[in-house]
C-alpha positions in Angstrom: 97.6 83.3 119.2 96.0 82.0 116.1 95.2 84.4 112.9 92.6 84.5 110.7 91.3 87.1 108.4 87.7 88.0 106.7 87.3 87.0 103.1 86.0 90.3 102.3 89.5 91.7 103.2 91.3 90.1 99.8 90.4 90.6 96.1 89.1 87.6 93.9 86.7 84.7 94.2 86.5 82.8 97.2 88.8 80.1 96.0 91.3 82.8 95.4 90.7 84.5 98.9 91.2 80.9 100.5 94.4 80.3 98.4 95.8 83.2 99.5 95.0 83.5 103.1 96.6 79.7 103.6 99.6 80.6 101.7 100.0 83.6 104.0 100.1 81.7 106.7 96.5 82.4 108.4 95.3 79.7 110.5 91.3 80.5 109.7 89.0 82.8 107.9 85.8 84.8 108.6 83.4 83.8 105.4 82.0 86.8 104.5 78.5 86.1 103.5 78.4 87.9 99.8 81.6 85.7 99.3 79.8 82.8 99.9 76.6 83.4 97.8 78.7 84.7 94.7 80.8 81.1 95.0 79.9 78.1 92.8 80.9 76.0 95.6 78.2 74.1 97.9 78.7 75.0 101.6 80.0 71.3 102.0 82.9 72.0 99.4 84.1 75.3 100.7 84.4 73.4 104.1 86.6 70.8 102.5 88.4 73.1 100.8 89.5 75.1 103.9 90.3 72.0 105.5 92.5 71.1 102.5 94.1 74.2 103.0 94.6 73.9 106.8 92.1 76.9 107.4 89.3 76.9 110.0 86.3 78.7 109.4 86.3 80.7 112.6 83.1 83.1 111.9 80.3 83.5 109.6 79.1 87.3 108.8 77.3 89.0 109.1 73.4 88.9 110.4 72.0 92.2 110.3 68.8 94.1 111.8 68.0 91.3 113.9 67.2 93.2 117.5 64.7 95.6 118.6 62.5 95.7 115.7 58.6 94.8 115.6 57.3 91.5 116.5 56.6 90.5 112.8 60.0 91.7 111.7 61.6 89.8 114.4 59.5 86.3 113.3 61.0 86.9 109.9 64.5 87.4 111.0 64.3 84.2 113.2 62.9 82.5 109.9 66.0 83.9 108.2 68.4 83.0 111.5 67.5 79.2 111.0 68.4 78.9 107.3 71.7 80.4 108.2 72.3 78.2 110.8 71.4 75.3 108.9 73.9 76.8 106.1 76.5 77.5 108.5 76.4 73.7 110.0 77.0 72.5 106.8 79.6 75.0 106.3 81.2 74.0 109.6 81.3 77.5 111.2 80.2 77.6 114.7 80.0 81.2 115.4 78.1 83.7 113.8 78.2 87.8 113.7 75.4 89.7 114.3 75.8 93.6 113.8 73.7 95.9 116.2 70.8 97.3 113.9 70.4 100.0 111.8 66.9 99.0 110.5 64.8 102.4 110.7 62.1 100.7 113.0 64.3 99.3 115.7 63.4 100.9 119.0 65.6 102.2 121.4 64.7 99.4 124.0 67.6 97.6 125.9 65.6 95.2 127.3 63.6 94.3 124.0 67.2 94.0 122.5 68.3 91.6 125.0 64.9 89.5 124.8 65.5 89.0 121.1 69.3 88.1 121.4 68.2 85.5 123.9 65.6 84.0 121.6 68.3 84.1 118.7 71.0 82.4 121.1 68.2 79.8 122.0 67.8 78.7 118.3 71.4 79.1 117.4 72.3 76.8 120.4 70.1 74.1 119.0 72.8 74.3 115.7 75.6 74.3 118.2 75.9 77.7 116.9 77.2 80.6 119.2 76.3 84.3 118.5 79.0 87.2 119.1 76.6 90.5 119.0 78.7 93.7 117.5 78.1 97.5 118.0 78.6 99.0 114.7 80.1 102.2 115.2 76.8 104.0 113.1 74.4 101.8 115.0 70.6 103.0 115.4 70.8 102.8 119.0 73.7 100.5 119.9 76.8 102.1 118.6 79.5 101.5 121.6 81.0 98.3 122.6 80.3 99.2 126.3 76.4 99.5 125.3 76.5 96.0 123.3 78.0 94.4 126.3 75.1 95.6 128.9 72.6 94.3 126.7 74.7 90.7 126.2 75.1 90.7 130.0 71.4 91.1 130.3 70.3 88.3 127.8 72.4 86.0 130.2 72.6 83.3 127.6 75.7 81.0 127.3 75.3 81.0 123.6 75.5 84.9 123.4 78.7 86.7 124.0 80.0 89.9 122.1 82.4 90.8 119.4 84.9 93.6 119.6 86.2 95.1 116.7 88.9 97.8 116.9 87.6 99.9 114.1 84.3 100.4 115.6 85.7 101.1 119.2 88.8 103.5 118.2 86.9 105.7 115.3 84.4 106.8 117.6 87.0 107.7 120.2 85.7 105.1 122.8 87.8 104.4 125.6 88.9 100.8 125.4 89.7 100.4 129.0 86.2 99.3 129.7 86.7 95.9 128.0 88.5 94.7 131.1 85.0 94.5 132.3 83.9 92.1 130.2 84.7 88.4 131.1 87.2 86.6 128.4 85.0 83.9 128.0 82.2 86.1 126.7 84.3 87.9 124.1 83.4 85.5 121.3 85.7 87.4 119.0 88.1 89.8 118.2 88.1 91.8 114.7 90.9 93.9 114.1 91.5 97.1 111.6 93.4 100.1 111.6 92.6 103.4 109.6 94.3 106.8 108.7 93.0 109.6 111.1 90.5 111.1 108.8 87.6 113.8 109.4 84.8 112.1 107.6 81.3 110.1 107.8 82.3 107.1 110.0 80.3 104.5 107.5 82.4 106.1 104.6 85.7 105.9 106.8 84.7 102.6 107.4 83.8 101.1 104.3 86.9 102.2 102.2 89.6 103.4 104.1 90.6 100.9 106.8 93.9 99.2 106.6 95.8 96.4 108.4 97.1 97.3 112.1 100.2 99.3 111.8 99.3 101.2 108.8 96.9 103.7 109.9 97.0 106.0 113.1 94.7 103.6 115.6 96.4 102.1 118.6 95.1 98.9 117.8 98.3 97.5 119.9 96.8 98.9 123.2 93.3 97.9 122.4 94.5 94.3 121.9 96.3 94.7 125.1 93.0 95.3 127.2 91.5 92.2 125.2 94.4 89.8 126.1 94.0 90.8 129.9 90.6 89.7 130.2 91.9 86.0 129.2 90.6 86.2 125.5 92.1 83.1 123.8 90.3 83.2 120.5 91.8 84.5 117.0 93.0 87.7 116.0 91.2 88.4 113.0 91.5 91.1 110.3 88.2 92.6 109.3 89.6 95.3 106.6 87.2 97.0 103.9 89.2 99.0 101.4 89.1 100.0 98.0 92.4 99.2 96.8 92.8 96.1 98.6 89.8 95.2 97.0 91.2 95.8 93.4 95.1 94.4 94.6 96.4 90.8 93.7 95.3 88.4 97.0 98.2 87.1 97.3 100.6 89.8 98.4 97.8 91.5 100.2 97.7 88.4 102.6 101.2 88.4 103.1 100.9 92.1 103.9 97.9 91.4 106.4 99.7 88.4 108.1 103.0 90.4 108.4 100.9 92.8 110.2 99.5 90.7 112.6 103.1 89.1 113.2 104.5 92.8 114.1 101.3 93.1 116.5 101.8 89.9 118.4 105.2 91.4 118.6 104.0 95.0 119.7 101.8 93.1 122.3 104.5 90.9 123.7 103.0 87.4 122.6 106.0 86.7 120.2 109.6 87.7 120.2 110.9 87.5 116.4 114.4 88.6 115.9 114.8 92.1 117.2 115.1 94.5 114.4 118.8 95.6 113.2 118.1 98.9 112.1 120.4 100.3 109.0 123.2 102.8 109.5 123.7 104.1 106.4 123.6 103.8 102.5 126.1 101.8 101.1 125.2 102.1 97.4 122.2 102.7 95.0 121.8 100.5 91.8 120.7 101.5 88.4 119.8 99.1 86.1 120.0 100.7 82.4 120.0 99.3 78.6 122.3 102.2 77.7 125.1 103.1 80.4 125.9 106.2 78.4 123.3 108.7 79.4 123.7 107.5 83.2 127.4 107.9 82.9 127.2 111.3 81.4 125.2 112.5 84.4 127.1 110.9 87.0 130.3 112.0 85.6 128.5 115.7 85.3 127.5 115.3 89.1 131.2 114.7 89.9 131.3 110.9 90.4 134.0 108.9 89.0 133.8 105.6 87.9 136.4 103.7 90.3 135.8 100.1 89.9 134.2 97.3 87.8 132.5 94.3 89.1 134.7 90.9 88.5 131.9 88.9 86.7 128.8 91.0 86.0 128.7 94.2 83.9 128.4 96.4 86.5 130.5 99.6 87.2 130.8 101.7 90.3 130.6 105.4 90.5 131.9 107.3 93.6 132.4 110.5 95.2 133.1 110.4 99.0 130.6 108.0 100.6 128.2 108.5 97.5 128.2 105.1 95.5 126.0 104.4 92.7 125.9 101.1 90.9 125.6 101.0 87.2 124.4 97.6 85.8 124.1 96.7 81.9 122.9 93.2 82.6 120.5 91.6 80.3 117.7 92.2 82.7 118.9 95.9 82.7 117.9 95.5 78.7 114.3 94.6 79.4 113.3 96.9 81.7 114.8 100.2 80.9 116.4 102.6 83.3 115.7 102.5 86.9 116.6 102.1 90.7 116.6 98.2 91.0 118.7 98.1 94.5 119.6 99.5 97.6 123.0 98.7 99.7 122.0 99.2 103.2 124.8 99.5 105.7 123.8 96.9 108.9 125.4 96.4 112.0 124.7 92.6 111.7 123.5 91.7 108.1 122.8 88.0 108.9 120.6 88.8 111.9 118.7 91.5 109.4 118.2 88.9 107.0 117.0 86.8 109.9 114.3 89.5 110.9 113.2 89.9 107.3 112.4 86.3 106.9 110.5 86.3 110.1 108.2 88.6 109.1 107.5 87.3 105.5 110.4 88.8 103.6 112.2 85.8 102.2 116.0 86.2 101.1 116.2 86.5 97.4 117.8 84.1 95.7 121.1 85.5 94.1 123.2 84.3 91.2 126.7 85.0 92.1 130.5 83.3 91.3 132.0 81.2 94.2 134.1 84.2 95.1 131.5 87.0 95.2 130.4 88.4 98.6 127.6 86.2 100.2 125.3 89.3 100.5 121.3 88.8 101.6 118.9 90.5 99.6 115.3 90.6 100.5 112.4 92.6 98.0 110.6 95.5 99.3 106.8 95.8 98.1 107.8 97.9 95.1 110.2 95.0 93.8 113.6 97.3 94.9 116.1 94.7 96.1 117.6 95.5 99.6 120.9 94.3 100.5 122.5 94.3 103.9 126.0 95.1 103.8 129.2 95.8 105.6 131.6 98.1 104.0 134.9 97.9 104.6 134.5 95.8 108.0 137.2 93.3 107.9 135.4 90.6 110.0 132.4 90.5 107.7 132.0 89.9 103.9 132.6 93.3 101.8 130.6 93.8 98.9 133.3 96.4 97.6 135.8 93.4 97.2 133.4 92.1 94.4 135.0 94.9 92.3 138.1 95.3 90.8 139.5 99.1 91.1 139.9 101.2 88.0 143.0 103.7 87.5 140.4 106.6 88.3 140.7 107.9 92.2 137.3 109.3 93.6 136.7 113.1 93.0 137.0 115.3 96.5 134.7 117.9 95.7 130.9 118.4 95.1 128.6 115.5 96.5 129.9 113.9 99.6 126.9 111.1 100.4 123.3 110.1 99.6 121.2 112.1 101.5 117.9 110.1 100.7 116.3 108.0 98.1 112.8 108.3 96.6 110.9 105.3 95.6 107.8 105.4 93.8 105.2 102.8 94.9 102.9 101.1 92.9 99.5 102.6 94.0 98.4 99.4 95.8 101.7 98.7 97.9 101.8 102.1 99.4 100.5 101.2 103.2 102.4 97.8 102.5 105.6 99.6 102.1 105.1 101.6 105.0 104.8 98.9 107.1 107.3 96.5 105.7 109.9 99.6 105.9 109.1 100.2 109.6 108.9 96.2 110.7 111.5 94.4 108.8 113.8 97.4 108.8 113.0 98.9 111.9 112.8 102.5 110.3 110.5 105.3 111.8 107.6 106.2 109.8 107.0 109.7 109.6 103.7 111.4 108.7 102.2 111.1 105.3 101.9 113.9 103.1 99.8 115.0 100.2 101.5 116.7 97.4 99.5 118.7 94.7 100.4 117.1 91.2 99.2 118.0 87.9 97.2 115.5 87.6 95.9 115.3 91.4 97.4 114.6 94.5 100.5 112.5 95.2 101.1 110.8 98.5 104.5 110.9 100.0 105.5 109.3 103.4 109.3 109.2 104.5 110.9 106.3 106.4 114.0 107.1 108.7 116.4 105.9 111.0 117.4 108.1 114.3 120.5 110.1 112.8 118.8 110.7 109.3 121.7 108.6 107.4 119.1 106.5 106.2 116.2 108.2 104.5 114.0 106.6 101.9 110.8 108.7 100.7 108.0 106.4 99.8 105.2 108.1 97.4 102.5 107.0 95.2 100.9 109.3 92.6 97.2 110.2 91.8 96.9 108.0 88.8 96.4 104.0 89.5 96.8 103.2 85.9 100.4 105.0 85.5 102.9 103.8 88.2 105.8 105.5 86.1 104.5 109.2 86.2 106.3 109.9 89.4 110.2 108.5 88.7 112.3 107.4 91.4 115.7 109.3 92.4 118.6 109.9 94.4 119.4 112.8 96.3 123.2 113.5 96.7 124.2 116.0 99.5 126.2 118.8 99.0 127.8 121.5 101.2 127.5 124.2 98.5 124.8 123.7 95.9 125.7 126.8 94.2 129.1 125.7 93.4 127.7 122.2 92.9 125.1 123.1 90.2 127.4 125.1 88.2 129.9 122.2 88.1 127.2 120.2 86.7 126.3 122.7 84.3 130.0 123.4 83.1 130.1 119.8 82.5 127.5 119.7 80.5 124.7 118.6 82.5 121.2 119.9 82.3 119.4 121.0 85.4 115.3 121.1 85.6 114.0 124.9 84.6 112.0 125.9 87.4 109.4 128.8 86.5 109.9 132.5 87.2 106.5 132.5 89.2 108.3 130.4 91.8 110.8 132.9 92.1 108.4 135.8 92.7 106.6 133.9 95.5 110.0 133.2 97.0 110.7 137.0 97.3 107.4 137.5 98.5 107.7 134.9 101.4 111.2 135.0 102.3 114.1 137.8 102.5 117.5 137.0 100.8 121.1 138.3 100.7 121.7 140.5 97.8 122.0 138.6 94.3 121.3 135.3 96.3 117.5 134.8 94.9 119.0 135.7 91.2 121.4 132.8 91.7 118.5 130.4 92.4 116.6 131.7 90.0 119.5 131.0 87.1 120.3 127.8 88.3 116.9 126.5 89.0 117.3 125.9 93.0 114.6 125.5 94.9 114.6 127.1 98.9 112.8 126.1 101.9 113.3 126.4 105.9 111.8 124.9 108.9 112.2 125.4 112.4 115.6 123.7 112.5 117.1 125.1 109.6 117.6 125.7 105.8 117.0 123.5 102.4 118.4 124.3 99.0 117.8 121.7 96.5 117.6 121.6 92.4 117.2 118.5 90.2 118.8 117.0 86.8 116.6 116.2 83.7 115.5 112.7 84.1 116.8 109.6 82.6 114.4 106.6 82.1 112.7 106.5 85.2 115.6 108.0 87.2 116.5 111.6 88.2 118.8 112.9 90.6 118.6 115.6 93.1 121.4 117.9 94.5 120.6 118.9 98.0 122.1 121.4 100.8 120.8 120.7 104.0 121.6 123.2 106.8 119.9 121.8 109.9 116.8 121.2 107.6 114.6 118.1 108.6 112.5 117.8 105.7 112.5 116.9 102.2 111.2 120.1 100.1 107.3 118.7 100.5 107.0 122.7 99.7 108.4 122.9 96.5 107.2 119.5 95.4 104.5 120.9 93.2 106.5 123.0 91.3 109.0 120.3 90.6 106.3 117.9 89.6 104.8 120.4 87.2 108.3 121.3 85.8 108.8 117.6 85.1 105.6 117.3 83.0 106.5 120.4 81.2 109.8 118.8 80.6 108.5 115.7 79.8 105.9 117.0 77.3 108.7 119.2 75.5 111.1 116.2 75.2 108.4 113.4 74.6 110.2 111.3 77.5 
């Protein structure tokens, strides 16, 4: 189906919004009145600009407080409407959105509302324009789509239909099954938005927290299925009011928006893009650093061994068991400082995984490589992390490991065994996009979002994982939009004996993050431990949690650049120690203040 987006969903000037929508692949736009009023372009110029960009103007919106008002007010409304219809003719738009009235003098009178809308439709028809009547969730008297449809049906005018908006329907908990009673030709427009499930005033919820389909908690796909069964053949259009999107760059936001509609169309059976290829494990994590010595010291203390070096690049492979860390000291690393730059994901079919990514607007990244290097495909996650699709030690497929020359160092056999999970700090304006990206492009399951108390506010976190937990990525965003580096990235390494691993780390010169004594006093009150167990945790800075499935013990290294490591012992436990995150974050802030880094 054709896709459209309301200009209010994107940031910037109208020209910037139109350009972003076109480049992202949208077929059309809804012109929001405020965007037109603020534009220096005449309506004819906007029409020409849209045509040049390959965009149709599918809707002009909104017209407010039209119906069921006193006679003198309605006369003024018709005068206003005539001016707007003349403008729309210059603009080349043939459908106008009319929102149900919130006017304080509006009457609770369906017959009067139908009469006024019929007169408005008469006037619109003179200009070749259709009127799409929408029930606002906070409308004074008309606030459900079923009520709006009854009024449209009573008005019985060919130029009058209804607009269905997923937010206005689902935010009120209205059953969308009734959409089946509306003839498809009378559904003039369909606006889509998702939203997190919040308990708050619906107007504030609508104006600040909408998001793209698949990023919130609404069953948008279920609603769209009901609409499609009516025979509706108009565009799928996004209308999203979101404070974050309004401040983010319009280009990436538009791509994220269009990706959401591609996934939605796949979900409802309209399209069949390449199937998701779910990763089966973590092949490696790649760190970039201007100085390998501090990172190497931490890796060595953790029990990893430098086992190989890349044939043509300044990249070393550190390994223990299935835990593999690449340390890259290239020129790019010197410019960006120490950070987690790439993740290798084991894939059953790397080529198919790359095709899926491209189909969902995540193009394969260009990669400089020598002729003999393995031809690995990589895509960029929203935070810039490169994701490689890998096949390690599978003779029938290119093997990234073949790019490395072995050194005379065997991997250690004690300590860490594999990468348990990775935590990526998202730029504040990419959090929702990151969730949709990892779920749709990689086929990972998104767990519930959690809020974690940070010394300077709240940190949001949401994990994405495959079915067996062999791939776990925690996506986090901090409280301060102005400082995306406050919450560092980290790599969690699994061990079967965290006490032994922590002692070995300290004996090798490593420094574990100190944890306040108050934390252990609280642990003693909440849980019972074996004799000496809690004292050991206190000594080593080990944190503890449990859930219905088992126990979790974990501790942290000091931060190097923007990266730190976590040792975890997971005994059936399915979470990530969110209960302990506020303590860890406070301890890291204290350590940063003491060390100045």
